[in-house]
N, C-alpha and C positions, 0 to 999 in steps of 0.2 A: 568417614564420609558423613555419618549421622551427626557427629559433633559439629561439622562445618555447616550442615543444613540448619541445625538448631540455632546456630549463631546468626543466621540470616533472617530468623523470624522476628516480628515486632516485639519489643520489650514492653512490659507493663508500665503504665505511666507512674512516675514518682511524684509524691507530694512534696511541696516546697520544704527544704531542709531548714530554712530560717523562719523562726516564729514572727508573726506580725508585730510591729512595734506598738508600745502602749502610747496612747495619746493623752496629752494634757488637756484638762477641761477648758484652759484658756486658749487652746490652739485655735487659730483662725483659718487653718488649712482645711479645705473641704475633705470630708470623710472619704470620698471616693479615691482620692490620691493616695491615701495611706493604706488603702485596702490591698491585700496581697493580689498580685496579677496572676491570672490563670493562663498559662502558655499552651494548654492542651489544644485549643483551636488552631494555633499557629503550627503546632507539630502536624496536625491533621492536614492543614493547608499545604505544608511543605511536601508531605508524602503524596498528596493529591497532584501537586505540580509535577513531581517526579514521574508518577504514573502516566500523566498526560504528555510527558516529554518536554515540559517547560522548565528546562534546567536553570535558565537565568532567573525566572520567578522563584524557583526553589531556593537559589542562592540569596536572593533579596530577602526572603522570609528568614533565612538563617542569619543574615546581617541584622535584621530587626531584633531577633531573639538575643543575639550576641550583645547588642547595644544595651539590653536590659540585664546583661550578665547571666543569661539563661542559655544553656547548651543542650544540644541533642544527645541522644544515647549513641553507643557504639554502632548499633545496627543501622541507624539513620545515616551516620557519617559514612559507613561502608557503602550504603546505597548511593549516596551523593558522589563518592569517589568513583564508583563503578560507572555511574552515569557520565561523569566527566571524561573518563577513559574511553567509553564507547563513542562519545561525540567528538573525541580528540580535542576537547577544549581544555588544554593542559594548564592554562593560566587560571581558569576557574578551579581546577583541581588543586593547584598550589594554594589558592585562597581558602579552600576547604581545609587543607593541611594546616594553615595558619590558625583557623578557628579551632581545629582539633587540638593543636598545641596549647592554645589559650584555655581550653576546657579543663586541662590538668587531668583528663581521664587516663586511666591505665590502658594502653592499647593491647589488643589481642593479636594473634598471628594473622587473622583474616585482614585486619586493617593494615598491619605491617606489609603484608603481601600486596595489598592494593596500592600502597604508597610506592613500593618497589616498582610495580608495573607502571604506575603513573610517571615516575621520573625516567624509567627506562624508555617508554614510548616518547617522552619529551626530549630524549637525547641527552639527558643529564645523568650519565652513568655514575659520576662521582657521588651525587646525592643518593642515588639508588644503593650504591655500595655502603654508604655511611649508615643508611637505615638498616640494611641487612646486617651489618656488623654490630649494630646496637640492639639487635633482637635477643642475643644470648641464647638461652635454652628454649625460646619461643619459636625458633626456626623449625619449620616442618618441611615435608617434601615439596610443597608448593613454593616455599620460600627459596629453596635451593634451585628449583626449576625456573623460577622467575629471574633469579640472579644469573643463571647460565644463559637464559634467553636474552637478558639485558646485554651481556657482553657480546653474544653472537650478533645481535641486532646492531650493535655499535662497532662491528668489524674488529672486535678485540678477541680474536680466535684463541690466542694463547691463554688469556685470562678465563675464557669460557671453559676450555678443556681442563685447566688447573682447578677451577671451582667444581667441575664434575668429579675430579679425582678426590678433592677434599670431602665432597659429599659421600663418596664411597667409604672414605676413611672414617667418617662419622657414623657409619652403620646404616645409612639410608640405601634402600634398593631403588634404582631409578624406575620411573614409570614411562609411559609413552611420550609425555611432555618433555621430560628430561632428555630422553633419547633424541627426540626431534630437535631440541635446541642444540645439543652438543654435536650432532651430525651436521647441522647447519653451520656450526663453527668450523667444521672440517672440510667445508666445500671450497677449499682453495688448494692450489698445487702444493703449497708449503706444508699444509696439515693433512693432506689427503692420506698419507700413510697411517697416521693416527686414526683416521676415520675407518680404515680397513680393520684395524685392531678392535675398535668399538663395534664394528659390524659383527665380528666373531662373538663378542659378548652379547650382542643384541639377538643373534640367532639362537643362543642357548636359552634366553629368556622367553622366546616365542612371540615377541611383539611384532616381528616382521610378518608373521602369518595372519594377523588379524587387524592391525592398525593402519589405516590409510595415510594418516599424517606422517608416520614413520617412513612408510614406503615412498611418499613424495619427497621427503627430506633426503632419502638415499638416492633417488633419481637425480636430484640436484647435485648431490655430492659427487656422483660419478661423472656427470656432465661438466659441472663447473670446476671440479678439482682435477679431473684427469681426461676430459674430453672423450670419455668412454661411453659411447652410445650403446654398445653391445651389452655391457653390464647393466646399464639403465633399463634396457628392454627386459633383461632377465628379472630385475626387481619388479617391473611393471607386470610382467606375465605371472609372477608369483603372488601378486596382490589379489586376494579372493573377492574383495569388496571395492571395486573401482567406482569412484563417483565422477561427476563432471569435472571436478577440480583435477583429479589424477589424469583423466584423458587430456584435458587442456594443457596441463603441464608437459606431458609427453609430446604432444603436438608441437608446442612452443620450442621445446629443447631440440627436437629434430630439425626445425627450421634454423635454429641458432647454430647447429653444427653442420649446416649445409647439406641436409638430407631432406629436402622438401618433398620428394616423392614418398618418403616414409611417413611424413606428416599427413599427406593426402590419404594414404592407405589407412592410417589410424583414424582419421576423420570418418572415412567410409565405414570402418568397423564399428566405430562409436555409434553412428546413426543406425546401422543395421542391428546393433545390440539394444536398441530402444532408448538410448540416452538422448536427451534433448540438449543440443548445444546452447550455451548461454552467450552473452555478448563478448566475453573474453575468448571463448572457443572460436567464434566467428572471426574476431579480430586476428587471432593467431593463425588461422587457416588462410585468411586473405593475405597475410604477410608471407605465408609459405608460397603462395602463387608467384610472388615477385622473384623467387629464387629458382623457379622452374626454367629449364632451357627450351621447352616447347609447350605450346598450348596454354601458356600462362594467362594470356588475356582472355581466352575463351572460358577457361575455368573460373577466372576472377569475375567475369560477367555473370556466370551461373550463380556464384556465391552472392553476388550483389542482389540478384533476383531473390535468393533465399532470404537475405537480410530484410528485404522489403516485405516479403510474405510473413516473416516472423515478427514483424512489428518493431524492428530495430533500426529503421531508416533514420531516426532522429538521434541515435546514440552517437555521442561525440567520439568515443574510443574507436568504434567501427568506422565512423566517418574518416578518421585520421588514416586508418589502414587502407581504406578505399582510395583516398587521395594519393597515398604513396604507391599503391598497386597500379593505378592507372598511369601515374607518372613514369614508373619504371618499366611497365609492360607495353608502352605505346609502340606501335609498329612503324608509324611514319614520323615519329618525333613530335607529334602533336600533344599538347597538354590540355586540349579542349575538355575531354572527359574528366580529367583530374580537377580542372578548374570548375567544371559544372557541379561536381560533387561538393566541392568546397563552398561554392556560392549558395548551394541549397541547404547547407547545414544551418539549423536554427540558432545554435549557440556555438561559438568558437572558443577553444582553449588554447593554451600555448602549444600543445602538441599539433593541433590542426594547422595553426599558422606556420609552425616550423616545418611541417610535412609539405605544405604547398610551396613555401620558399625554397626548401631543399630540392623539391621536384624541378623547379625552374632552373636551378643551378646544375643539377645532374643531367638535365636534358641537353645542355650544351648550347651556348650562344644566347641564352636567355637570362644572363646575369643581371642586366639592367632592370628587367621586369621583377626579378627577385628582390633587388634593392628597393624598387618602388613599393612592392608589397610590404617589405619590412618597415618602410617609412609610414605606410598606412596603418600598420599594426601598432606602432608606438604612439600613434595619435589616439588610439582607442583604449578600452579599459583593461585589455589583456597585456601584462608586461612580458617582454621576452625573457627567456631563460638562457643558460649558458650554451645550450645547443643552438638556439636561434642566433645568438651572437657569433658562434663559431661558424655557422652556415653563411651568414651575411659577410663575414670577413673573407671567406673563401670566394664569394662572388666578387669582392673588391680585388682579390688576388688575381682572379681570372681576367679581370679587366685592366690589371696593372694600375689600379687606381688606389694607390696607398694613401693619398690625402683624405679621400672619403673614408677609407678603412680606419684611419687614425681617429676620425670623428666618431665613428661607431665604437671604436675601442674606448674612447672617453666615456661614451654612454654606458658601456659594459662596466667600467670602473665605478660609475655613479650607482649602478645597480648592485654593486658588491661582488663583481666577478673578477676583480683585479688579480686574485691569486688562483683563479680556476685554470686547471690544466688544459681543458678543451679550448678555452678562449686564448690562452697563452700560446698553445701550439698553432692555432689558426693564425695568430698574429705573426708568428715566425714564418709560416708558409706564405702569408700575404706579402710580407716584405721580400721574401725570396723570389716569388713570381713577378714582383715589380722591379726586380733587378737590384734590390737594396740589401745585398748580403751582409754588409756591415751592421745595418739595423736589425737584420734577422739574428745575427750573432749576439747583438746586445740584448734583444728580446729574450733569447735563449738564456743568456747569463743572468738576466734579472728575474727568471722564474723563481717563484717562492720555493718550489720543491721539484727538482728534476727527476722524472721517472723515465722508464723505458720509452713511453710514447713521446716524451719530449726529445730524447736523443734520436729516436726514429724520425721525427719531424725535421730536425735540423740536418741529419744525415741525408735524408731524402732531398732537402732543399739544396744542399751542396751538390748532390748527384745531378739534380735537374739543371743546375747552373754550370754543369760541365767542370766542376771543381772536385774531381775524384780524390785529389790529395787531401782536401779539407774533410771529405767524407770519411776517408780511411783514418785520418788522425782522430776524428771523433769516435770511430769504431774502436780504436786502440784505447781511447779514454774510457769508453764503456767497459771494456775488458778489465782495465786497471782498477776501476771502481767496484768490480765484482758484480756488475749488473748482468743478469742473464739475458742474452739477446734472443729475439724471437724471429719468426719467419719474415716479418715485415722488414726487420733490420737487414737480413741477408738479401731480400728482394731489392731494397733500395741500393745496397752496395753493388749488386749485380747490374742494376740499371745504370749506376754511375760508371761502372767499367765499360758497359756496352756503348754508352753515349759517346765516349772518346776512343773506343776501339782498344782499350787496354786489356788485351787478352791475358797477359801475365797476371795482372791483379785479379781478373775473373777466375783464372785457374786456382789462385791462392784462396779465394773465397770458396770455390767449389770444394777444395780440400778441407777447409775449416768447417763448412756446413756438414760434410760427411762425418767428421769427428763429433759434431754436435747432435747427430742423429736426425737431421732434417732431409735425408736423401729421398724419402718417399713423400715429402710434402708437395702437394699438387701445385700450389702457388710458386714455390721455389723452383720446381722442375720446369714450370712454364717460363720463369725468369731465366733459367739456365739455357733453355732452347733459344730464347731471344738474345741472350748475351753472346753465346757462341756464334749464332748466325750473324749478328751485327758486328762481331769482331773478325769475321771472315773465315771462321772454321765451321763450315756448314755440316761436315761429316760428324763433328763432335756433337753438334746440335741434334742431328738425326739419331745419334747413338742414345742421347738422353731421352729422346722421343720414343725410341723403340723399347727402352727399358722401363718406361712408365706403365704401371698397371691400370691406373685410373686416369683417363683422359677426358677433359671437358672441351667445350667449344673453343676456349682460349688456347688450349694445347694444340688442337688441330690448326687453328688459324695462325698461330705463331710459326708452326712448321711450314705451312703453305706460304706465308709471308717470307720466310727465310729462303725457300727455294726460288720464289719469284724474284727477290732482290739479287740473288746470285745468278739469275738468268737461266735457271733450270726449270723452264716452263712445263715440260713433260712430267717431271717429278712432282711439281706443284699440283698439276691437274690430277695426277694419279692419287696423291694424298687426299685431294678434295673428294674424289669419287669413293675412296675408302671410307672417308668420314660419313658420306651419305649412306653407304652400306652398313656402317656401324650404328645407324639410327640417330646420329647426332645432327640436330637441326642447325644449319649454318645461320649466322647472324649478318648484320649489315657489314661488319668489318671483314668477315670471311669473304664476302663477295668483292669487296675492295681489293683484297689480297689476290683472289683468283683472276679478276679482271686486269690487275697490274701484271700478273704473270703472262697473260695473253698479250698485253701491250709490249712488254719487254722482248717478246719473241716474235711479234708481228702476226700472231694467230687471230686474224680478223674474224673468220667464220666461227671459230670456237668461242671467241669473245661475244659475238652477237647471240649465240645460242645460250650462253651462261647468263647474259644480261636479261634475256627474255624469260629465263626460268625463275628469276628472282621472285616475281610476283605470281607467275603461273603455278609454280610448285610449292613455294614457301610463303606466299602472301606478304612478301617484303617489298614495300613501296620504295623505288629507287630514290636515293637522296642525292644532293648536289655532287657529292664525292663520286657516286657511281656514274653520273652523267660525265663528270670530268674524266673518269677512267676511259669511257668510251670515246670521248673526244681525243684523248691521248693515244688510244689504240689506232684510231683512224688517221690522226695527224702524223704519228711516227711512221705509219705505213705509206705516207705520201698522199693519202686520200683526202686532201684538203677540202675539195668541193663536197664530198660526202659528209665530212665533219661539220661544215658550216650548215648544210641541210639538216643534219641531226640536231644541231644547236637551235635552229629556227623552229623545229617541230617539238621542242621540249614543252611539256605541259606546264612548266613553271618558268619564271624569268631567270635566265642564266645569270649566275653571280660572277664576281671577279675571278674566282678560281677556275671556272669553265673557260672564260675568255683568255685568262692568262695561260692556261694549258694550250689553247689553240694558238695564241701568239707565239709561244715557244716553238710549236710545230712549223709555223710560218717562217720563223727565223732559221730553223734548220733547213727548210726546203726553199729558202730565198724567195718567198712569195710576198712581195712588198705591198701589194694592193690589199690582200686579205689581212696582212699583218697590221697595216694602218687602221683598217676597220675594227679589228679586235682591240687594238690599243685605245681607240676612240671609245668603244663600249665600256672598257675598264675604267677609263678616266672620267666617264660620265657618272659612274657609281662612286668612284673614289679618286678625286683629283690628286691625292697624295700617295697613290700606289707606286712605291719605289720600283718594284719588279717590272711594271708595265713600261716605265720610263727607260729602264736599263735594256730590256728586251728590244724595244723599238729603236733605241740608240744603236744596239749591236746589229739590228737588221739594216739600218741605214749605213753603218760602217762596212758591212759586208758588200754593199753596193757602191761603196766609195763616196757616199753623199756626206762629206765631212761638214758641210755647212749645217745640214739637218742634225748631225751628231752634236755640233757645237751649240745649236739652239736648244736641244733637249737638255744638255748638261748645264747650260745657263739657267734654264727653267728649274732644274733640280736644285741648283745652288740657291736660287731665290726662294724656293719653297723649303729649304733646309732639309732636302731629302738626301740621305747618305747611302751610298752603295756599300754593301757588305764586302769587306776586303777578303780576297781569296787567301786561304790558309790551308796548309797541309801539315800533317804530323805523323810521327812514327814512334812506337814504343820500343825502347831498347833497355834491357836490364831494369824493368819495372819503372822506367822514367819516360815521360812524354817529352819529345823534342818537336817544337813547332817551327814552321818556316813560312815566310811570306815571299812574294815575288822579289827576286834580286836581293835576297836576305843576306846580310853580312854580320849578323849579331851573334852567331853561334861560336863558341870557343874553338871549334875545329873547322872554321870557315875555310882555311887554306887547303886542308885535306879534301874538303867537300868539292871546292871548285877545281882542284887538280883532277879529282875523279870525274867531274863533269866534262872537263876538256878531253880527258882520256876517252870517255864514252862517246863524245861527239865525233872524234876521229874514227873510232871503231865502227860506229853504226853508219856513218857516211860511207865508209868503205863497203858496208853491206847493202848500200842502196838507199839509205835514208836521205830524204830531201826535206828541209824545214818548210812547213806550210805557214807562210807569214800572213795568210788571210785571217788567222786567229789573233793577230795583233790589231786591236781595235783603236789604234792611234795613228795619226798622220805622221809617219816617220820615213826615213830613208830605208831602202831594202836591207842594207847591211845592219842597220840599227834594229830593224824588225827581227832579223835572224838572231841577233844577240839577245834581244829581249825575250823572244819566244823560248830560248833555251835556258832562261833563268826563271821559268815558272816554278811555283812552290812545289808541285808534285815531282818535278825532275830533281830538285834539290833534295827532297826527302828520300827519293830512291837512291841518289848518290850517297847520302849519309847511311842508308841501309846497307849498301854494298861494302862500305868500309868498317861497319860495326857489327855485322851479323855473319854467322858462319853459313856455308853453302847448303847443308841439308834443309835448313829452315827457310820457309818462304818469307819474302820481304812484304810486310803488311803496311800499306800507306793509306791514310784517310784524308779526304778533302771535304771542306764544307760546301763547296760549289760543284757544279757539273764539270767533269774533266774536259779540257779542250781537245779538239781533234788531233792537233800536233803532238801534244803530250801522250795521247793514247797510242799514236803511231810510234813515237820515239821509244816508249817503254816496251812495246812489242819487240823492237829491234834490240833494245838493251837486254831483254830476256834471251834473245838468240846469241848475243855476243858474250854473255856471262854464264849461260846455262842455269840461271836462277829463275825460280817461280816468283812472280810478283803479283800480289793481291792488292787491288786498288778499290777502295770504297769512295764513291763520290756522293753527291746529294741525292742521286736517283737510284743507284744500284751498285753491285759489285762487279769487278772485272778480274777474272782469273786469267792471268797472262803467263803462258809457258811456251817456250820454243817458238816464239814469234806469232802465236795465235792467241786470241782472246775468247773467253766463254760467251761474250756478247755477239760474236760473229760480226763485229763492226756495226752492230745495230743497237744504238742506244739513244 
């Protein structure tokens, strides 16, 4: 160490090595030009500039000296290089290196090490290695440490570990800097096992017991390499000298591993221990608030107050965290607080812009405002980064506005993000949400480098577009390429299976994820509950729920939603009350699920009680969806006057969803007057609302007002409004079979219609009478009877009878609400055949067995 210190001391000034030239007596050149130049003042000026932090002036002085073929000594060059590295002005550092090369001075290990550090931090690991290899026997422990750190910083873990081993072979014993660098290289799942071996070596040396940097590196290794927060805490607890950096790191890692309560506890311990949080600590703990399931906004506001008292109100990093916190923790969906923090920030960087843009997107229904903010951003001095472009492409996808998205992608290409994974994946998602799966597939194929996130994005895109076959093909492709799938992959596949009711595929995925060791993953278990519930196997969903050790609000809400959709209102309410007893705070979606359960069962008084408890007990302001649930509850129960009174007393303007829900109730209960009023209110807000036209047309048809039906259908045609065609499907032997009304396209069409004729005779003998009121066309009665028996759900049931064995229930899915005649006919079919039939329509499940349905004919 003393040798290194001596090398950093100023060297004595050297006299010019070249003697002054002799002048001829006839020379007409002024004497002052031929006199030797004294560069000592320039040297002093250069050092003075460095001491004052004027790096550019120091380099200018160096340029002046070089132009006169005069060079500094090694110590001065070393000071210049270190100043360039500290200021991260790597271009100036490279210029100093050029001057150093021209000086022809023989470099010592200090200068070599500074050059390695310079190129390492500049991201030029090739040049750093070239310098390292040229050192020969001048390599010291600092050289090895710098090179290991260079590889680790440039995500070259294998090279870093190999260099560490070469260092040991060359007889060097690692110090804390070497250990810190090589442990950092082991902070991935691939190299984590090697990190554990190095940890054993480290414990023997004793560095773990006294060096904070080594402890921090180990915490990162356990968290990043193995998601092992327990071992990270053991390292943290063993550190005798924790500084603010160590506390902040542990708080941040707790948040990243979805343990925000642990982060809050650490923060409290830190403050009680006398440590003063810095801006990074405050930013990290504010981020932890966004992950809390209860009291997040209250705690976030307290921390905001602390920020102001601590003098960090103008800090950009903390401002970004506050913008994000207020956006994610809003109770009523408002972004006013988030926007207020953003607008008060004195300086904006790319993080603050991205945080507020993302906040508008995540809030739901504010995508256009996010796009407007992005346009404002690109007009200013702060350029967007890949995260910003990724977010704004998501906004375009949510709006199904692929044309605008393509323009933004062109901007991303101009900014150099053409090969960026985040941008490429968001482009795939945007095309998928816009219904352009061919373009999504092309975007996927054109990715510069496909990784697991890329595959997950396109698998999720296929799943959301109800193309489970495409999703599963890609899943097999991932497996064939040897890419290790993660929780998101399985979650997307389960979502794809549940969206079309493919329980066979869902069970295959369940078996596969058990083999992969994901059976205890919370996100996957939540997806399994949803999959089994949506595929009609509610008891399997409940079994997954019961076997889960760690349940969050999503878990409870998924189970409540499942019971609600299956018509088991009592069980849904029971789970809801268990959730409250367990101390889990319900969110907005939980209340939608519980109110839906009350609606499906006609539990009016219970529904009112729960609706009032939202704000009273949990300070959740009702959103439009909650008002729509109450309208649905009252409307289904035939309380149309109470429903319209409720709508008129709403504190906000009812949107189309509320009026559409009410119109549906008017259609069921044949109230033409209120139905016409609700349709009028919908069309005032959106003249192109297809559902309003269809519901009103059906209402008129039920009254036999065919002229009004014709008028509405003509109006729809003129406006190019297309009614979604009814479609039913059934999964047999892992293959989906789809049917439309009077469908004759299936290869087994003759067998299907023979079975239909057979069933018609049997159920008529049991008392079934076709209800032709559900034929919404002006036809002869006989034609109506024939038409109603060729509805898609009856065809799917007939196919199920000829292709599935008796013990298994027949599971049929329909994209629209099941008609009353089909519901009645299927109950009779269950009596005639002794088969259990599970029917999922757009609203709920119907478990039909021995002539009775779980809905009790109330749906």
